[in-house]
N, C-alpha and C positions, 0 to 999 in steps of 0.2 A: 820114666816119662809115662803119664796116664796114657791108657789104650786110647780113649776118646777125650782129648784135652779140650778146653774151654778157650784156651790162648797159645798161640804160637810164638815165641820170641824168638827174632832174628839179630844175631848180633854179627856184623860184619866187620872183619878186623883185617888191618893192614900196618904190620911192624909196630903195634903198641901192647905187646905182650903183657907187660907187667899191668898196665892199666886195664885190659881186657880181665885178667885174672881178678883184679878188685872188684871189677864191675860184676864178674859172676859169683864172687863172695858176698856182695850186697845183695843180690837177687836172692841166694839161699839164704841169706841171714833172715831175711824178711818174709820167706815163702813159708806158708803154713801147711799142714797136712790136708786142709780143704783145696788147696790151689791146685787145679789140674793144669799144669803148663807143659809145654813141649818147648824144650830149649834147644836152638840150633845155632852154632856158630860156624861162620862160612869164612875161610881164610883166603885172603887173596894173595895167595903165593908170599906170605911174609918171609923174612929170612932173619929172625931173631928167634927163633926156636920156639914159636908159640904153639906148633902143631905136637910138639913133643910134651911140651909142657901141661897141654889141656889133656892130652892121652894119659900122662902120668897121675893126674889128678881127678879125672871124671873117666867113669865109663860110660859107654855109650847109650847107656839107657838113662843117664842123668844128664848128659849133653851129647847131643848129635854132631860130630864135626865134619864139616865138608872142606875138602881141600882143593881148591883150584890151582890149575897148573900155571895160571898166569894172572896179573894184577887187572882184573876185568872192568875196574872202576867201581863205583858206588851203586849205579843203576842196575847194570848187568850183575854184578857179584850179588845184590839182594835177590834179584829175579831167581838166581839160583837157589837160594833159600826157601824162596816161595813156592818151589817144586816139591820141596819137602814136607812143607806144613800139612796139617791133619785137623787143624782147629777152624772154627768159622770167625774168629777174630786173630788179628795177628799184630803184634808190636816189634816195630823196629827201633831198635836201641842202640845208641852209638856205644863203643867199648871203652871210651873215655868218659862214661858217666858212672855216678854212683847212685845206686837206688835207694833213697830214703822212706823208712817205716812203710806203709801201705800205699806208696805211689801207684804201683801196678794194679793193686785190688780196687781203691776207690776209683780210679779213673775206668777202670774195666766196668765197675758196676753203674757209673754215671752214663757211660757208652751204651750199655744193655738197658737202661731205663727210659733211653730216647730213641726210638727206632729211626728218626729223621736224619740222625747224625752219622755221618760216613766216618769221620776221622776225629780225633781228637789229642790233645796234648796235655799234660800236667804242667805245672810251672818248673821250667827248665831254668835251674839258676847256676850262675857263675860261682867261681869259690869265693870270691869276695862278697857274695850276698846278691849280687845286682842280677836281674832279669838278663837270661841269654835274648837279645832283642829279635833273635832267629825265630823264637817260639812264638812270638805275638806280632804280626805285622800284616801289612795290605800287600796287593799284588804291585810288583815294579811297572806300573804304565809309565809311559813316556813323562807325563806330567809327574807322577809321585818320584819317578826317579831324579827329574831334574829337581824338585823340590829337596830331595834328601841330599844330593851331592852340592848343591848350591849353599845348604845350611839354613834355608828356609824352614826345614822342619824343626831344627833346633830352635830357631826363633820364635816361631810359633808352635809348640809342642801341644798345645790343647785344641789346636784347630784341623778338623777332619780335611779340610781343604789342602792344608799345606803338610800336614802331618799323616798323610794317608798311607805312606809305606812304613813308616815307623808305629803307627796306630797309639800313639802316646795320648791320643785323646781318650783314649778308651780306659776304665778302670781297672787295672791288672789285679786288683783285690776280689773282684766278682767274677763268676762264670758267666762267659759270653760266647757269641758266635764271633769268628775272626774269618778273616780271608786265608791266611797262609800260616802254617806251623813249620816246625823243623824236622829234618829227619832223624835228629839226635834222640827224639822220643815222639814215636808217631805210631798211634794205634788205631788200626782200621778195620772195618768189616771187610771179609773175605767177598762177598757178594758185590760191594763198592769197588774194590781193587780188581776183580775180574772185569766188571764193566770198562775201566780205562786201559786194561791191560798191563797193569803194574807201571814199574819204573821206566820211564822214557829213556832206550839207550843212546840216543843222540847225545845225552849229558855224560860225560866220563865221571867228573866230580864237581859238586857245587852247582847250585840252581836246578837239581833235579826234584827236590821237595816242593820247589815252587810250582813246576809243573804239576806234580803230583797232585798239589791242592788246586790248582787250575782246572785241571780235567775232571776231578771231583765236582767242583761247582758247576761246571758244564753239565754234568750228568743229574743236576739237582740235588747232590748230598749237602749237608750242613757240616762246618767244621767248628770245633769248638775248643776254647781254652779253659781249663779246669785247675784253678790254682789253688786249691785245697791241699793238694799234696805236691811233692816236689822231688826231682832229681837234681844232682849236682853235675854240672858239665864241667871238664875240663878241656874247653874248645879250642881248637886249633891243634890238637896232638898230634895228626897225622900231617897238617900242612905247615905248621910252625908259624902260622901268619898272626896269631893272637897271644899276648903275654899270657893268658890263661892256661896255656897248653902244659900238659904233665910230662911232656918229653923234649928233647934236643932234636930239632930238624935241620939237615944241612941247607946251604944255601940253594944249591941246585934244586933240592926238592921244594924249597919256598916259591923260586921263580917258577917251577912248574905249577905250582899252585895256584899263583897269581894269573898264569896263562888260562888255566882251566876256569878261574873265577870269571875272566873278562869273558871268555868263549859263552860260558852259561848264558850271561846277559844277552850276548849277540843272537844265540840259537832262540831264546825265549823271546825277544823283540820280533825275530823275522818269522817265528810260528805264529804269534798273535797279535803283531800291531803293523807289521811293515806295509802291508797292502792298504792299511786304512789313513795314510799320510800322502801329501803331494812328494814328489820324487826329490824336491829340494829338502824338505822336511826328514825324508827318509836318510839322506845322505847325510845331513847334518848329525843325525841320531847316531849312525854307524861310526861318525868321525870322533864324534863326543865318546864312545866307547873304547875307540882305538887310542884316543888320547890318555883317556884313563888307565889303560893297560901300560901304556908308556910312563906315566906318571906313577904307578905303583911299582913298576920294576925299579925305577931311578930311586924311589924313597927306599925300597929294599936294599939296593946297592950302598947309598949313603948312610944307611944306619949300622952298617958292618964296621 
């Protein structure tokens, strides 16, 4: 590790050892002697031998390994990594990603060339070549969420009014400002992260990246989408809820993932929108979230 790194890369791992090792390999394959990076792997009490595997392959000067005694979740786990960082810019990178070419370097250069940008992502691409929608979206306001779940966003993909959450009305081939990116590849200035207190521990898993971006926007920072470079994301490898997952996840963990996902919606809504609506509307929205939870659980059981 460089004594004074330009960039600290934090990779939070939970039971995806093989993918994490491939992710690290892709980082070092594309890293040049000029790149002063600090690489930190935070393990959330995995049970797949990850700690041993990393220690056998990398010494402490190359990869700093932090071992949590329990699964702290995404937010709290990443906050542990933040405490170990030494650079003015951080990259939160999922262990189920593969870095392609100069994705890290070019995204970093663009960020550093634009001081009003607080956070940025490159193109996060699924294995089938499609864009991971989570890397390019708007905030899930009650209207945006309704338009998304009702199918209006799909019917009118080029309308900013109906496709506010999916942001499909924006040209993903061009660099531009967005509301929200994904925690799978989130590069952020330390000064910006310090201002919002980093990751909100009210979120155990899912939704924390939306909260992160919302908080940055409240502080006046811009968030950008930089599609000129990319990483490949085997989305859902810890939850098992996506066909793009690079691992098999048992039913119990998938059900827990559904619970956390819906819980994140409820938390975000209560934090930012609950008091802005009449009581009857508030209850209808919460009932809708609960109904969505039942639907997703039922769909998961039927699919088995």
